[in-house]
C-alpha positions as CSV (number, residue, x, y, z in Angstrom):
1,M,0.0,0.0,0.0
2,A,1.5,3.3,-1.1
3,T,2.2,5.8,1.6
4,L,1.1,9.4,1.4
5,P,3.7,12.0,0.6
6,S,5.1,13.9,3.6
7,L,4.0,17.5,4.2
8,K,6.9,19.5,5.6
9,A,7.7,23.1,6.4
10,F,10.8,24.5,8.1
11,G,11.8,21.0,9.0
12,F,8.5,20.1,10.6
13,D,6.2,17.3,9.6
14,L,2.8,19.0,9.4
15,K,1.0,15.7,9.6
16,R,2.2,15.3,13.2
17,S,0.3,17.2,15.8
18,A,3.5,17.9,17.9
19,D,5.3,19.3,14.9
20,L,2.4,21.5,13.9
21,L,2.1,22.9,17.4
22,Q,5.8,23.7,17.5
23,L,5.7,25.4,14.1
24,T,2.7,27.5,15.4
25,L,4.8,28.5,18.5
26,L,7.7,29.6,16.3
27,L,5.5,31.7,14.1
28,L,3.9,33.3,17.2
29,V,7.4,34.1,18.6
30,F,8.3,35.7,15.3
31,S,5.1,37.7,15.2
32,V,5.3,38.9,18.8
33,A,8.8,40.3,18.1
34,L,7.7,42.1,15.0
35,L,4.5,43.6,16.4
36,T,5.8,44.6,19.8
37,G,9.2,45.9,18.5
38,T,8.4,47.6,15.3
39,W,5.5,49.9,16.0
40,D,4.9,49.0,19.6
41,L,1.5,47.5,18.8
42,G,2.7,45.3,21.6
43,N,0.2,46.6,24.1
44,S,-0.6,43.6,26.3
45,R,-3.8,42.9,24.4
46,I,-2.0,42.1,21.2
47,V,0.4,39.7,23.1
48,M,-2.6,38.1,24.8
49,Y,-4.1,37.2,21.5
50,H,-0.9,35.5,20.5
51,Q,-0.9,33.5,23.7
52,L,-4.6,32.5,23.2
53,V,-3.7,31.2,19.7
54,F,-1.1,28.8,21.2
55,I,-3.4,27.8,24.1
56,A,-6.2,27.0,21.5
57,A,-3.8,25.1,19.3
58,F,-2.5,23.1,22.2
59,A,-6.1,22.2,23.2
60,L,-6.9,21.1,19.7
61,L,-3.7,19.3,18.9
62,Q,-2.4,17.8,22.1
63,A,-4.6,18.1,25.1
64,W,-6.5,14.9,24.3
65,R,-3.2,13.0,24.4
66,V,-2.3,14.0,27.9
67,A,-2.8,11.6,30.8
68,W,-4.1,14.4,33.0
69,L,-4.5,12.4,36.3
70,P,-0.8,11.5,36.6
71,L,0.1,15.0,35.7
72,I,-2.2,16.5,38.3
73,R,-1.1,14.0,41.0
74,D,2.6,14.8,40.4
75,N,2.0,18.6,40.5
76,R,-0.5,18.8,43.4
77,W,1.3,21.5,45.3
78,I,1.7,23.8,42.2
79,L,-1.9,23.2,41.3
80,V,-3.2,24.1,44.7
81,L,-1.1,27.3,44.8
82,T,-2.2,28.3,41.3
83,L,-5.9,27.7,42.0
84,A,-5.7,29.6,45.3
85,W,-3.9,32.5,43.5
86,V,-6.6,32.6,40.7
87,V,-9.3,32.8,43.4
88,S,-7.5,35.5,45.2
89,V,-7.0,37.6,42.1
90,S,-10.6,37.1,41.1
91,V,-11.9,38.2,44.5
92,S,-9.6,41.3,44.4
93,F,-10.9,42.2,41.0
94,Y,-14.6,41.7,41.6
95,T,-14.7,43.4,45.0
96,S,-12.5,46.4,43.9
97,P,-13.4,49.6,45.8
98,L,-12.6,51.4,42.6
99,N,-15.3,49.4,40.7
100,L,-12.7,48.2,38.3
101,Q,-14.8,45.2,37.4
102,F,-17.0,47.4,35.3
103,L,-14.1,49.0,33.3
104,T,-12.9,47.5,30.0
105,V,-9.2,48.3,30.6
106,A,-9.3,46.5,34.0
107,Q,-11.2,43.6,32.5
108,F,-8.5,43.1,29.9
109,R,-5.8,43.4,32.5
110,Y,-7.5,40.7,34.6
111,A,-7.9,38.4,31.5
112,E,-4.2,39.0,30.5
113,T,-3.0,38.0,34.0
114,L,-4.8,34.6,33.7
115,V,-3.8,34.1,30.1
116,H,-0.1,34.4,31.0
117,I,-0.4,31.6,33.5
118,F,-2.4,29.3,31.1
119,F,0.2,30.1,28.3
120,F,3.0,28.8,30.6
121,L,1.0,25.7,31.6
122,S,0.2,24.9,28.0
123,L,3.9,25.2,27.1
124,Y,4.9,23.1,30.1
125,V,2.5,20.3,29.4
126,S,3.3,20.3,25.7
127,N,6.9,19.8,26.6
128,Q,6.0,16.7,28.5
129,L,4.6,15.3,25.3
130,S,7.4,16.4,22.9
131,P,10.5,18.5,23.5
132,L,10.2,22.2,22.8
133,P,12.5,23.2,19.9
134,I,14.6,25.4,22.2
135,K,17.3,26.2,19.7
136,K,14.9,27.1,16.9
137,I,12.9,29.3,19.3
138,L,16.1,31.2,20.3
139,I,17.0,31.6,16.6
140,A,13.5,32.9,15.9
141,I,13.9,35.4,18.8
142,V,17.2,36.7,17.6
143,F,16.3,36.8,13.9
144,S,13.0,38.5,14.3
145,N,14.4,41.2,16.6
146,A,17.3,41.7,14.4
147,L,14.8,42.4,11.6
148,V,13.1,44.9,13.9
149,V,16.4,46.7,14.5
150,V,17.3,46.9,10.8
151,H,13.8,48.2,9.9
152,A,13.9,50.8,12.7
153,F,17.3,52.2,11.8
154,L,16.4,52.3,8.1
155,T,13.3,54.2,9.0
156,W,15.3,56.4,11.3
157,H,17.9,57.4,8.7
158,F,15.8,57.4,5.5
159,S,12.4,58.5,6.5
160,P,11.1,61.6,4.6
161,E,9.7,63.0,7.8
162,L,11.5,66.2,8.7
163,N,11.3,66.0,12.4
164,I,12.4,62.4,12.8
165,H,15.4,63.3,15.0
166,T,13.5,65.4,17.4
167,H,12.8,64.7,21.1
168,R,9.1,64.2,20.3
169,M,9.9,61.5,17.9
170,W,11.4,59.3,20.6
171,F,8.2,59.2,22.6
172,S,5.5,59.2,19.9
173,N,6.2,58.4,16.3
174,F,9.4,56.5,16.1
175,P,9.2,53.0,14.7
176,M,9.6,51.5,18.1
177,A,7.3,54.0,19.9
178,G,4.9,54.7,22.1
179,H,7.9,54.8,24.2
180,A,11.0,53.5,22.4
181,R,12.5,52.0,25.5
182,H,9.6,49.5,25.7
183,A,11.5,47.7,22.9
184,G,14.2,47.1,25.6
185,Y,12.4,44.0,26.8
186,N,12.6,42.5,23.3
187,M,16.3,43.4,22.8
188,L,17.2,42.2,26.3
189,V,15.8,38.8,25.6
190,A,17.3,38.7,22.1
191,V,20.8,39.5,23.4
192,L,20.7,36.7,25.9
193,A,19.3,34.3,23.3
194,A,22.2,35.2,20.9
195,I,24.8,34.6,23.6
196,G,23.3,31.2,24.3
197,L,23.4,30.4,20.6
198,V,27.1,31.4,20.3
199,I,27.9,29.1,23.3
200,S,25.9,26.2,22.0
201,S,27.0,26.4,18.3
202,R,28.9,23.3,17.2
203,Q,30.2,24.9,14.0
204,R,31.9,28.2,13.4
205,R,29.4,29.3,10.8
206,G,26.6,29.0,13.4
207,A,28.6,30.9,16.0
208,L,29.4,33.6,13.4
209,L,25.7,34.1,12.5
210,A,24.8,34.2,16.2
211,T,27.6,36.8,16.8
212,I,26.2,39.0,14.0
213,G,22.8,38.8,15.6
214,L,24.2,39.6,19.0
215,M,25.9,42.7,17.6
216,V,22.7,43.9,15.9
217,V,20.3,43.5,18.9
218,G,23.0,44.5,21.4
219,S,23.5,47.8,19.5
220,C,19.8,48.5,19.8
221,L,19.7,47.6,23.5
222,V,22.5,50.0,24.3
223,W,21.1,52.7,21.9
224,L,17.7,52.6,23.6
225,G,19.6,53.7,26.8
226,G,17.4,52.0,29.3
227,R,19.6,51.4,32.4
228,G,17.2,48.7,33.7
229,S,17.4,46.7,30.5
230,M,21.2,46.9,30.2
231,L,21.8,46.1,33.9
232,S,19.3,43.3,33.9
233,A,21.1,41.7,30.9
234,I,24.3,41.8,32.9
235,I,22.7,40.3,36.0
236,G,21.1,37.5,33.9
237,V,24.5,36.6,32.3
238,F,26.3,36.8,35.7
239,V,23.8,34.6,37.6
240,A,23.5,32.0,34.8
241,G,27.3,32.0,34.4
242,L,27.7,31.2,38.1
243,V,25.2,28.4,37.9
244,F,26.3,26.7,34.7
245,R,29.9,27.8,34.2
246,P,29.8,27.1,30.5
247,K,33.2,26.2,28.9
248,M,33.8,28.1,25.6
249,A,36.5,27.9,23.0
250,P,38.7,31.0,22.8
251,F,37.2,32.1,19.5
252,K,33.7,32.1,21.0
253,K,34.8,34.2,24.0
254,A,36.4,36.6,21.6
255,A,33.3,36.7,19.4
256,I,31.0,37.5,22.3
257,A,33.4,40.1,23.7
258,G,33.9,41.7,20.3
259,A,30.2,41.8,19.5
260,I,29.5,43.6,22.8
261,V,32.3,46.2,22.2
262,L,31.1,46.8,18.7
263,S,27.5,47.1,20.0
264,V,28.5,49.8,22.4
265,F,30.5,51.6,19.7
266,F,27.7,51.6,17.1
267,A,25.1,52.6,19.6
268,E,27.2,55.5,20.8
269,Q,27.8,56.7,17.2
270,S,24.0,56.6,16.6
271,S,23.0,58.3,19.8
272,Q,20.8,61.3,19.1
273,F,19.3,62.4,22.4
274,G,20.4,63.4,25.9
275,F,18.8,60.3,27.3
276,N,19.7,57.4,25.0
277,G,23.0,55.5,24.6
278,L,25.3,54.2,27.3
279,G,27.3,57.4,27.8
280,N,24.2,59.5,28.3
281,S,22.7,56.9,30.7
282,V,25.9,56.9,32.8
283,A,26.0,60.7,32.8
284,R,22.4,61.0,34.0
285,S,23.1,58.5,36.8
286,V,26.2,60.4,37.9
287,A,24.4,63.8,37.8
288,A,21.5,62.6,39.9
289,E,21.4,64.7,43.1
290,D,19.6,62.1,45.2
291,L,18.4,58.5,45.3
292,N,14.9,59.4,44.1
293,R,16.3,61.2,41.1
294,L,18.7,58.4,40.4
295,S,15.7,56.1,40.3
296,S,13.8,58.4,37.9
297,S,11.4,59.3,40.7
298,R,10.5,55.6,41.3
299,L,11.0,55.9,45.0
300,A,8.3,58.6,45.2
301,I,6.0,56.5,43.0
302,W,6.4,53.4,45.3
303,Q,5.8,55.4,48.5
304,D,2.7,57.1,47.0
305,S,1.3,53.8,45.8
306,L,1.7,52.0,49.1
307,E,0.1,55.0,50.9
308,K,-2.9,54.6,48.7
309,L,-3.3,51.0,49.8
310,D,-4.3,52.1,53.3
311,G,-7.2,50.0,54.4
312,H,-6.9,47.6,51.5
313,W,-3.7,45.8,52.2
314,L,-5.3,42.3,52.4
315,K,-7.1,42.1,49.0
316,G,-5.7,45.1,47.1
317,L,-7.6,47.4,44.8
318,G,-8.1,45.1,41.8
319,S,-6.5,44.5,38.4
320,Q,-5.1,47.7,36.7
321,A,-5.6,49.6,39.9
322,Y,-2.5,51.9,39.5
323,L,-3.7,53.3,36.2
324,L,-6.9,54.6,37.9
325,L,-5.6,55.7,41.3
326,P,-6.9,59.2,42.1
327,D,-4.3,62.0,42.7
328,K,-1.3,59.8,42.1
329,V,2.2,61.4,42.0
330,A,3.0,60.3,38.5
331,R,-0.1,61.1,36.6
332,K,1.2,60.0,33.2
333,T,2.6,56.7,34.4
334,S,0.4,53.6,33.9
335,M,2.4,51.3,36.3
336,P,4.3,51.7,39.6
337,H,7.6,50.4,38.0
338,N,8.0,47.6,40.6
339,V,6.3,44.2,40.4
340,F,5.8,43.9,44.2
341,V,4.3,47.3,44.5
342,Q,2.1,46.5,41.5
343,F,1.0,43.1,42.9
344,L,0.2,44.7,46.3
345,L,-1.9,47.3,44.6
346,E,-3.8,44.9,42.4
347,W,-4.0,41.7,44.5
348,G,-3.1,42.7,48.1
349,V,-0.9,40.8,50.5
350,I,-2.7,37.5,49.9
351,G,-2.4,37.5,46.1
352,T,1.2,38.7,46.3
353,L,2.3,36.0,48.7
354,L,0.6,33.3,46.6
355,F,2.2,34.4,43.4
356,S,5.6,34.9,45.1
357,A,5.4,31.3,46.4
358,L,4.6,30.1,42.8
359,F,7.4,32.1,41.3
360,A,9.9,31.0,44.0
361,T,8.9,27.4,43.3
362,L,9.5,28.0,39.6
363,L,13.0,29.5,40.2
364,Y,13.9,26.6,42.5
365,S,12.8,24.1,39.9
366,I,14.9,25.8,37.3
367,A,17.9,25.6,39.5
368,C,17.3,21.9,39.9
369,V,16.9,21.5,36.1
370,S,20.4,23.0,35.6
371,A,21.9,20.0,37.3
372,Q,20.4,17.8,34.7
373,S,21.8,19.5,31.6
374,Q,24.5,17.6,29.8
375,G,26.7,18.5,26.9
376,Q,28.1,21.8,25.9
377,S,25.5,22.5,23.3
378,E,22.6,21.8,25.6
379,L,24.4,23.8,28.4
380,G,24.5,26.9,26.2
381,L,20.8,26.7,25.5
382,V,19.6,26.2,29.1
383,F,22.1,28.9,30.1
384,S,20.3,31.3,27.7
385,A,16.8,30.4,28.8
386,S,17.8,30.7,32.5
387,A,19.5,34.0,32.0
388,I,16.3,35.4,30.4
389,V,14.2,34.3,33.4
390,V,16.7,35.9,35.8
391,A,17.1,39.1,33.7
392,L,13.4,39.8,33.3
393,S,12.8,39.0,37.0
394,A,15.5,41.5,38.0
395,H,14.1,44.1,35.5
396,G,10.7,43.8,37.3
397,L,12.2,45.4,40.4
398,T,12.4,48.8,38.6
399,D,10.0,48.4,35.7
400,G,6.8,46.8,34.5
401,T,7.9,43.3,33.6
402,F,4.5,41.9,34.6
403,Y,2.6,44.9,33.2
404,H,4.0,44.7,29.7
405,G,2.6,41.7,27.9
406,K,5.7,41.1,25.8
407,A,7.9,40.8,28.9
408,S,5.4,38.3,30.5
409,F,5.3,36.4,27.2
410,Y,9.1,36.0,27.1
411,L,9.2,35.2,30.8
412,A,6.7,32.4,30.4
413,L,8.4,31.1,27.3
414,A,11.9,31.1,28.8
415,A,10.7,29.4,32.0
416,A,9.1,26.7,29.9
417,L,12.3,26.3,27.9
418,C,14.2,25.7,31.1
419,F,12.0,22.7,31.8
420,A,12.7,21.3,28.3
421,F,15.7,19.5,29.9
422,T,13.9,17.6,32.5
423,G,13.0,13.9,32.3
424,R,9.6,13.6,30.7
425,Q,6.8,11.8,32.5
426,N,4.9,9.1,30.7
427,L,2.1,11.4,29.6
428,A,1.9,10.8,25.9
429,V,0.8,8.1,23.6
430,T,2.4,7.5,20.2
431,D,0.8,9.3,17.2
432,K,-1.1,6.9,15.0
């Protein structure tokens, strides 16, 4: 009996549900980078739609293959914490003293919060059935964000608009605006992905391509001038380096170091404003007259936010509460620039403790996973994924990691990639 011809795309067999789901994920990763980096359509709602597509694809293609009872039994503690947190967040939202449950912007924030969790769970369970294509995902991250940078700089230099180099352009009409630094999340993730690809490359050609990608996205990261993004990238590399201690050939070390030096050089040559580029960021920090100014008024925002929690510490004020706080210090700011302050405002002490317990469990599990990685190629990939988790977590202490959908998207994705190296449970049956 003649067999049907195979149907393949990008190395995936589209007749296999696992391959089709993985290709869907790669396309979503590519799309998220383009949409949230190029024109900053990446408000959280756009990212949420991407996550919902993957959740729906997982439900259609793989959910029926999962032995759910063993999975639930082996993850009882996580399941209880997650359900308790969902209940807590829901109570905070529906009993909000600001009546946020009736406002569309707050309803979407509540939905996005839950979708982030279900996106991670879908990735995690999918990985139990078939390994996530971690190297292809990292390549998609670097390549798509490199395209964003090329497009942005071409627009920057060749746009017919007369005022493209003005201060106003940075905040409103630039190709990576709303606020250009919001692209820092994308570039931060892309930089760490590129470093991991250099480390894990088995051939010089692959290492060279990854180095070029690192130089492109690294230049953009420095050019954007966000101190939080640059410092978080360093923290991610430092912590992951201490845990994994990857061994690299001298040419790889030279390639990474050279790409970083060239990134700084090109970024400084392209710096146009008093608040972008590494040199200007350092100068602003040195010139700050006090700690509050050094933090770009974040200390005042945190103090003001916590004062407005008076009488509502237990349950918080509901999803998206900061945006609608009356008489807040920073009227044009949509988030308090600190994940713990934001969690306390939205979910109160109960929701914050529950989520912190979940996240601490996640970080502990990732640390345990690191001990299971074997081989230099695999070590470079798990190094990269872990560095992304650490960097985005550190970034959240001074910015809106859990407010911006793209940062939460990459955080959930990188966390799931870390678990791609664990021993898989017997949850799947063979495709017929």
